C-alpha positions as CSV (number, residue, x, y, z in Angstrom):
1,X,16.3,-25.2,24.6
2,X,15.1,-22.2,27.1
3,X,13.4,-19.5,25.5
4,X,14.5,-16.2,26.7
5,X,12.9,-12.7,26.4
6,X,15.2,-11.5,23.5
7,X,14.6,-14.5,21.0
8,X,12.0,-13.7,18.4
9,X,8.9,-15.2,17.9
10,X,9.9,-16.7,14.6
11,X,12.8,-18.4,16.1
12,X,10.6,-19.7,19.1
13,X,8.1,-21.2,16.6
14,X,10.9,-22.8,14.6
15,X,12.3,-24.5,17.7
16,X,9.2,-25.8,18.6
17,X,6.1,-25.7,16.5
18,X,3.8,-26.4,19.3
19,X,4.4,-23.0,21.0
20,X,2.0,-21.6,18.4
21,X,-0.8,-23.0,20.3
22,X,0.5,-20.9,23.3
23,X,0.6,-18.0,21.4
24,X,-2.7,-18.6,20.1
25,X,-4.2,-19.1,23.6
26,X,-2.9,-15.8,24.5
27,X,-4.6,-13.7,21.7
28,X,-1.2,-13.7,19.6
29,X,-1.6,-14.8,16.0
30,X,2.1,-15.1,15.2
31,X,1.9,-18.2,13.2
32,X,2.8,-17.2,9.6
33,X,2.9,-13.4,10.6
34,X,5.4,-11.7,8.8
35,X,6.4,-9.4,11.6
36,X,7.0,-12.4,13.7
37,X,10.4,-13.3,12.2
38,X,11.8,-9.8,13.6
39,X,9.8,-9.7,16.9
40,X,11.2,-10.6,20.2
41,X,9.3,-12.0,22.7
42,X,9.3,-9.1,25.2
43,X,8.3,-6.8,22.2
44,X,5.7,-9.1,21.4
45,X,4.3,-9.5,24.7
46,X,4.4,-5.5,24.9
47,X,2.7,-5.0,21.8
48,X,0.0,-7.4,22.7
49,X,-0.3,-5.9,26.3
50,X,0.5,-9.5,28.1
51,X,2.8,-10.4,30.8
52,X,6.3,-11.3,29.5
53,X,7.0,-13.4,32.5
54,X,3.7,-15.4,31.9
55,X,4.3,-15.8,28.2
56,X,7.8,-17.1,28.7
57,X,6.8,-19.6,31.5
58,X,4.1,-21.1,29.2
59,X,6.4,-21.1,26.5
60,X,9.1,-23.2,28.4
61,X,6.4,-25.5,29.9
62,X,5.0,-26.8,26.7
63,X,6.2,-30.0,25.3
64,X,8.2,-30.1,21.8
65,X,5.8,-31.3,19.1
66,X,3.7,-30.1,16.3
67,X,1.1,-27.6,16.4
68,X,-2.5,-28.5,16.7
69,X,-4.4,-28.8,13.6
70,X,-6.8,-26.2,14.8
71,X,-3.8,-23.5,15.1
72,X,-2.4,-24.7,11.9
73,X,-5.8,-24.1,10.2
74,X,-5.7,-20.2,11.6
75,X,-2.0,-19.8,10.1
76,X,-1.8,-16.5,8.6
77,X,-2.1,-16.6,5.0
78,X,0.5,-16.2,2.3
79,X,1.4,-12.4,1.9
80,X,-1.5,-11.2,4.3
81,X,-1.2,-8.9,7.2
82,X,-3.6,-9.2,10.1
83,X,-6.1,-6.5,10.7
84,X,-7.1,-4.6,14.0
85,X,-10.1,-6.7,14.4
86,X,-8.0,-9.8,14.4
87,X,-10.3,-11.5,12.0
88,X,-9.5,-10.0,8.6
89,X,-6.5,-9.4,6.3
90,X,-4.8,-7.1,4.1
91,X,-2.9,-8.1,1.2
92,X,-0.6,-5.7,-0.9
93,X,0.4,-6.8,-4.4
94,X,3.7,-5.5,-5.4
95,X,4.1,-2.7,-7.7
96,X,7.7,-1.6,-8.4
97,X,7.9,2.2,-8.0
98,X,4.0,2.5,-7.8
99,X,3.9,2.2,-11.7
100,X,0.9,0.1,-13.1
101,X,-1.7,0.3,-15.7
102,X,-5.6,0.3,-16.1
103,X,-5.8,-3.5,-16.5
104,X,-4.1,-4.0,-13.2
105,X,-6.2,-1.4,-11.4
106,X,-9.4,-3.2,-12.8
107,X,-8.0,-6.3,-11.8
108,X,-7.4,-5.2,-8.0
109,X,-11.0,-3.5,-8.1
110,X,-12.6,-6.7,-9.2
111,X,-10.9,-8.7,-6.5
112,X,-11.7,-6.2,-3.9
113,X,-15.5,-6.4,-5.0
114,X,-15.5,-10.1,-5.4
115,X,-14.2,-10.8,-1.9
116,X,-16.1,-7.9,-0.2
117,X,-13.0,-5.9,0.7
118,X,-13.6,-3.3,3.3
119,X,-11.4,-1.0,1.5
120,X,-8.9,-0.2,-1.1
121,X,-6.1,1.7,0.4
122,X,-2.9,3.7,-1.2
123,X,-0.2,3.1,0.9
124,X,2.8,5.3,1.4
125,X,5.1,2.8,-0.4
126,X,3.3,3.6,-3.5
127,X,1.5,0.4,-3.5
128,X,-2.3,-0.4,-3.2
129,X,-3.7,-2.4,-0.4
130,X,-6.8,-4.4,-0.5
131,X,-8.1,-4.5,2.9
132,X,-10.6,-6.5,5.2
133,X,-10.3,-9.9,3.4
134,X,-11.6,-13.2,5.1
135,X,-9.0,-15.9,5.9
136,X,-10.7,-18.2,3.4
137,X,-10.3,-15.6,0.7
138,X,-6.9,-14.5,0.7
139,X,-5.3,-17.3,-1.4
140,X,-8.2,-16.8,-3.9
141,X,-7.6,-13.4,-4.3
142,X,-3.9,-13.9,-5.0
143,X,-5.1,-16.3,-7.6
144,X,-7.0,-14.2,-9.1
145,X,-4.7,-11.2,-9.0
146,X,-1.6,-13.4,-10.5
147,X,0.6,-10.9,-8.8
148,X,3.3,-11.2,-6.1
149,X,2.8,-10.1,-2.7
150,X,5.0,-7.0,-1.8
151,X,7.3,-7.3,1.2
152,X,5.4,-4.9,3.3
153,X,6.7,-6.0,6.6
154,X,9.8,-8.1,8.0
155,X,13.3,-7.5,8.2
156,X,14.2,-6.9,4.5
157,X,14.1,-4.5,1.9
158,X,10.6,-3.3,1.7
159,X,10.2,-0.6,-0.9
160,X,12.0,1.6,-3.3
161,X,10.0,4.8,-3.5
162,X,10.6,7.0,-6.8
163,X,9.2,10.0,-8.1
164,X,8.1,10.6,-11.9
165,X,11.7,12.3,-12.6
166,X,12.5,12.7,-16.2
167,X,10.4,10.0,-17.5
168,X,7.3,12.0,-16.6
169,X,7.9,15.4,-14.7
170,X,8.9,18.8,-16.4
171,X,11.3,19.1,-13.2
172,X,13.3,16.1,-13.4
173,X,16.8,16.3,-13.8
174,X,17.8,12.8,-13.3
175,X,16.2,9.3,-14.3
176,X,14.8,8.2,-10.9
177,X,12.4,5.9,-12.8
178,X,15.1,3.9,-14.2
179,X,17.4,3.6,-11.5
180,X,14.7,3.1,-9.0
181,X,13.1,0.2,-10.9
182,X,16.5,-1.3,-11.4
183,X,17.1,-1.0,-7.6
184,X,13.6,-2.7,-6.8
185,X,14.5,-5.7,-9.1
186,X,17.7,-6.2,-7.6
187,X,17.1,-5.6,-3.8
188,X,13.0,-5.8,-3.1
189,X,12.7,-8.5,-0.4
190,X,16.2,-8.9,0.4
191,X,16.9,-10.0,4.0
192,X,18.8,-7.7,6.1
193,X,19.4,-7.0,9.9
194,X,16.3,-4.9,10.3
195,X,13.5,-3.2,8.0
196,X,15.4,-1.2,5.1
197,X,13.8,1.6,2.8
198,X,15.1,3.3,-0.3
199,X,13.9,6.2,-2.3
200,X,15.2,7.6,-5.5
201,X,14.2,11.3,-6.7
202,X,14.9,13.0,-9.9
203,X,15.4,16.5,-8.3
204,X,16.2,18.4,-5.3
205,X,12.4,18.8,-4.6
206,X,12.8,15.3,-3.2
207,X,9.0,14.3,-3.6
208,X,10.0,10.6,-2.8
209,X,11.4,11.6,0.6
210,X,14.9,10.3,0.3
211,X,16.1,12.4,3.1
212,X,14.3,10.0,5.6
213,X,15.0,6.5,3.9
214,X,17.6,4.1,4.8
215,X,19.4,4.9,1.6
216,X,18.1,8.1,-0.3
217,X,19.1,9.1,-3.6
218,X,18.5,12.7,-5.0
219,X,19.1,13.7,-8.6
220,X,20.8,17.1,-9.2
221,X,21.9,18.8,-12.5
222,X,25.4,17.3,-11.9
223,X,24.4,13.9,-10.9
224,X,23.1,11.9,-8.0
225,X,23.4,12.6,-4.3
226,X,23.6,9.5,-1.8
227,X,22.2,9.8,1.9
228,X,22.4,6.9,4.1
229,X,20.4,6.4,7.7
230,X,17.4,8.2,7.4
231,X,13.9,7.1,8.7
232,X,10.8,8.7,9.8
233,X,10.2,6.3,12.5
234,X,9.7,6.2,16.2
235,X,13.1,8.0,16.4
236,X,13.0,10.3,13.3
237,X,16.5,10.7,11.8
238,X,17.8,12.8,8.7
239,X,20.2,10.6,6.5
240,X,23.7,11.6,6.2
241,X,25.0,12.7,2.9
242,X,27.9,10.6,1.8
243,X,28.5,11.3,-1.8
244,X,27.3,13.5,-4.7
245,X,27.8,14.0,-8.3
246,X,27.5,10.3,-9.2
247,X,26.7,8.5,-12.2
248,X,23.8,5.8,-12.3
249,X,26.4,3.1,-12.4
250,X,28.3,4.7,-9.4
251,X,25.3,4.9,-7.5
252,X,24.5,1.4,-7.9
253,X,28.2,0.3,-7.0
254,X,27.7,2.4,-3.8
255,X,24.4,1.3,-2.8
256,X,25.5,-2.6,-3.2
257,X,28.8,-1.7,-1.1
258,X,26.3,0.0,1.7
259,X,24.0,-3.0,1.7
260,X,26.6,-5.6,1.7
261,X,28.5,-3.7,4.5
262,X,25.2,-3.5,6.4
263,X,24.4,-7.3,6.3
264,X,27.8,-7.9,7.9
265,X,27.9,-5.3,10.6
266,X,24.3,-4.5,11.7
267,X,22.8,-6.0,14.7
268,X,19.3,-7.6,14.7
269,X,16.6,-4.9,14.4
270,X,19.2,-2.2,14.2
271,X,18.2,0.5,11.4
272,X,21.4,1.4,9.6
273,X,21.1,4.9,10.7
274,X,21.3,3.4,14.4
275,X,24.6,1.6,13.3
276,X,26.2,4.8,11.9
277,X,25.4,6.5,15.2
278,X,26.9,3.4,17.2
279,X,30.3,3.5,15.3
280,X,30.5,7.0,14.0
281,X,30.1,8.4,10.5
282,X,33.4,8.9,9.6
283,X,34.2,5.1,9.9
284,X,31.2,4.3,8.1
285,X,32.3,6.4,5.2
286,X,35.9,5.1,5.2
287,X,34.4,1.5,5.0
288,X,31.9,2.1,2.3
289,X,32.9,4.8,0.0
290,X,35.9,3.1,-1.5
291,X,36.4,4.5,-5.2
292,X,33.0,6.3,-5.0
293,X,33.0,10.1,-5.5
294,X,32.6,11.6,-2.2
């Protein structure tokens, strides 16, 4: 097999594990990196500031085989994200909807102290990251936490962001917490053509920012509004409003249709908003709305 610029790092590593030694020799710590599954060779070279041509030449020159034991020992630990210093890691325990308790917070603080973490960072996805752990301490930290890693990177459904809504907030008009936790339970971590984020707000203040999520759900006095295709990334895009006045079961039905349709039709690394722009909003609505209330 000849490796090309459009192949992902994950595909290359799977086809020939020995290429991990090439990546490591060029300062690319790709083995076990969650981002590697979706990063093309061209994109990885650009990200690391190295020659795409040189990287491809070396990858195609290496014999098929297993990686060296030295490289295997440096593999990215489970649920860890390599930091800027290229030596330490951050871990992000999954906290559905950002709702937790004092016992969990104490446990996170104890683990951070025990393993001399550099920082504890609240993330925009309503999670808490423990930053600056040594390679050898990552698995120990997970064992102490007894929590599952969040899907913070990769081509999957990463987070379902929710506001306090009717559970806690006096302004809430719909139950964003209940609906958001149900979505998290069903979809968090599901593999998709590209990264995918969702948000549920309980009123039109939109504190969870549903207009800039791949699927955004906003509560109103007359039910939920569903928006699709938003993101706040390199090319910001507001979500298209495709349905309104929905009951919770209608929202769940529509979300399922959207995700299943995206699985079948999305290109690799193509956000759903880009897909909608490619085929047209009218066609998208025709294919996914079905019996949902528009």
